[in-house]
One Martini backbone bead per residue (centre of mass of N, CA, C, O) as a GRO file, in nm:
protein
  122
    1ARG     BB    1  -1.184  -0.944   0.214
    2PRO     BB    2  -0.900  -0.814   0.140
    3ASP     BB    3  -0.595  -0.851  -0.053
    4LEU     BB    4  -0.535  -0.530  -0.048
    5ILE     BB    5  -0.337  -0.283   0.130
    6VAL     BB    6  -0.312   0.081   0.127
    7GLU     BB    7  -0.081   0.300   0.281
    8ILE     BB    8  -0.055   0.640   0.386
    9LEU     BB    9   0.168   0.812   0.531
   10SER     BB   10   0.174   0.978   0.847
   11PRO     BB   11   0.296   1.127   1.121
   12SER     BB   12   0.046   1.026   1.311
   13SER     BB   13   0.062   0.694   1.183
   14THR     BB   14   0.326   0.533   1.156
   15LYS     BB   15   0.330   0.323   1.386
   16ARG     BB   16   0.054   0.198   1.325
   17ASP     BB   17   0.113   0.115   1.027
   18ILE     BB   18   0.384  -0.052   1.068
   19LYS     BB   19   0.290  -0.231   1.323
   20ASP     BB   20  -0.013  -0.276   1.404
   21LYS     BB   21  -0.147  -0.328   1.122
   22ARG     BB   22   0.034  -0.555   1.031
   23ARG     BB   23  -0.062  -0.758   1.244
   24LEU     BB   24  -0.363  -0.745   1.177
   25TYR     BB   25  -0.349  -0.826   0.874
   26GLN     BB   26  -0.217  -1.095   0.922
   27ARG     BB   27  -0.441  -1.221   1.096
   28TYR     BB   28  -0.660  -1.167   0.843
   29GLY     BB   29  -0.511  -1.243   0.559
   30ILE     BB   30  -0.360  -1.027   0.406
   31LYS     BB   31  -0.170  -1.063   0.133
   32GLU     BB   32  -0.126  -0.739   0.098
   33TYR     BB   33   0.099  -0.477   0.233
   34TRP     BB   34   0.109  -0.131   0.178
   35ILE     BB   35   0.368   0.122   0.227
   36VAL     BB   36   0.346   0.470   0.181
   37ASP     BB   37   0.622   0.707   0.139
   38PRO     BB   38   0.611   1.026   0.020
   39VAL     BB   39   0.863   1.168   0.133
   40ASN     BB   40   1.069   0.914   0.045
   41LYS     BB   41   0.974   0.758  -0.201
   42ARG     BB   42   0.826   0.481  -0.078
   43VAL     BB   43   0.775   0.111  -0.085
   44ASP     BB   44   0.626  -0.131   0.124
   45ILE     BB   45   0.602  -0.497   0.091
   46TYR     BB   46   0.374  -0.725   0.225
   47LYS     BB   47   0.377  -1.089   0.230
   48LEU     BB   48   0.231  -1.378   0.243
   49ASN     BB   49   0.309  -1.678   0.333
   50LYS     BB   50   0.252  -2.016   0.372
   51ASP     BB   51   0.226  -1.940   0.703
   52LYS     BB   52   0.078  -1.655   0.730
   53ILE     BB   53   0.338  -1.460   0.704
   54TYR     BB   54   0.523  -1.186   0.705
   55ASP     BB   55   0.767  -1.088   0.541
   56PHE     BB   56   0.993  -0.917   0.441
   57PRO     BB   57   1.014  -0.639   0.277
   58GLU     BB   58   0.958  -0.492  -0.012
   59ILE     BB   59   1.164  -0.239  -0.169
   60TYR     BB   60   1.067   0.078  -0.311
   61ALA     BB   61   1.140   0.324  -0.539
   62GLU     BB   62   1.071   0.586  -0.746
   63ASP     BB   63   1.212   0.416  -1.009
   64ASP     BB   64   1.008   0.193  -0.976
   65LYS     BB   65   0.842  -0.118  -1.051
   66ILE     BB   66   0.527  -0.275  -0.976
   67LYS     BB   67   0.424  -0.600  -0.932
   68VAL     BB   68   0.112  -0.733  -0.877
   69GLY     BB   69   0.052  -1.026  -0.714
   70ILE     BB   70  -0.273  -1.055  -0.716
   71PHE     BB   71  -0.227  -1.025  -1.055
   72ASN     BB   72   0.010  -1.200  -1.157
   73ASP     BB   73   0.188  -0.947  -1.265
   74GLU     BB   74  -0.014  -0.779  -1.476
   75LEU     BB   75   0.027  -0.540  -1.281
   76GLU     BB   76   0.181  -0.215  -1.323
   77ILE     BB   77   0.366   0.019  -1.116
   78ASP     BB   78   0.477   0.351  -1.160
   79LEU     BB   79   0.630   0.549  -0.932
   80ALA     BB   80   0.715   0.798  -1.093
   81VAL     BB   81   0.426   0.870  -1.175
   82ILE     BB   82   0.290   0.886  -0.902
   83PHE     BB   83   0.477   1.099  -0.763
   84ALA     BB   84   0.442   1.317  -0.983
   85GLU     BB   85   0.134   1.351  -0.954
   86TRP     BB   86   0.135   1.431  -0.659
   87LEU     BB   87   0.315   1.678  -0.687
   88GLU     BB   88   0.131   1.829  -0.887
   89ARG     BB   89  -0.129   1.830  -0.706
   90TYR     BB   90   0.023   1.914  -0.402
   91GLY     BB   91   0.314   1.986  -0.440
   92ASN     BB   92   0.448   1.956  -0.174
   93ILE     BB   93   0.543   1.652  -0.053
   94GLN     BB   94   0.460   1.704   0.250
   95HIS     BB   95   0.136   1.723   0.171
   96ILE     BB   96   0.059   1.427   0.096
   97THR     BB   97  -0.028   1.331   0.388
   98ASN     BB   98  -0.323   1.477   0.321
   99PHE     BB   99  -0.454   1.264   0.186
  100SER     BB  100  -0.787   1.180   0.174
  101ILE     BB  101  -0.712   0.877   0.083
  102SER     BB  102  -0.534   0.659   0.302
  103LEU     BB  103  -0.729   0.402   0.236
  104LEU     BB  104  -0.708   0.104   0.043
  105SER     BB  105  -0.893  -0.145  -0.129
  106ILE     BB  106  -0.830  -0.465  -0.292
  107SER     BB  107  -1.053  -0.676  -0.460
  108THR     BB  108  -1.086  -1.000  -0.575
  109CYS     BB  109  -1.325  -1.107  -0.840
  110LEU     BB  110  -1.336  -1.291  -1.102
  111GLY     BB  111  -1.080  -1.111  -1.219
  112THR     BB  112  -1.154  -0.857  -1.060
  113ALA     BB  113  -1.159  -0.510  -0.949
  114SER     BB  114  -1.188  -0.319  -0.645
  115ILE     BB  115  -1.204   0.026  -0.539
  116ALA     BB  116  -1.202   0.131  -0.188
  117PRO     BB  117  -1.274   0.247   0.088
  118PHE     BB  118  -1.120   0.144   0.408
  119ASN     BB  119  -1.266   0.047   0.754
  120GLY     BB  120  -1.258  -0.255   0.888
  121PHE     BB  121  -1.043  -0.229   1.158
  122TRP     BB  122  -1.054   0.103   1.258
   0.00000   0.00000   0.00000
């Protein structure tokens, strides 16, 4: 089971990603669920609380840096760099939703991480 799942929103999957998958991932105990909205340059992060329920999301904008909780905040992601790279690679920000790997999982094991396409629940 992954510790972190990152979803890239697309117009065709927004409701499923925001509502349905959030409930599913909570039920399976995914520690962090990130929803990346490339059009609005925003990231919502849901974290399981001590009762194994997702709290209200932490919301990050394009100019924020995110410290990744499953790595004890030792890994920091600069959203300005991420969104700028996506814009450079794909041109118009509207086309980022066609990103070929829309779902990644990050699992931690013995202090290391692996990143791979994830299709475990859908």
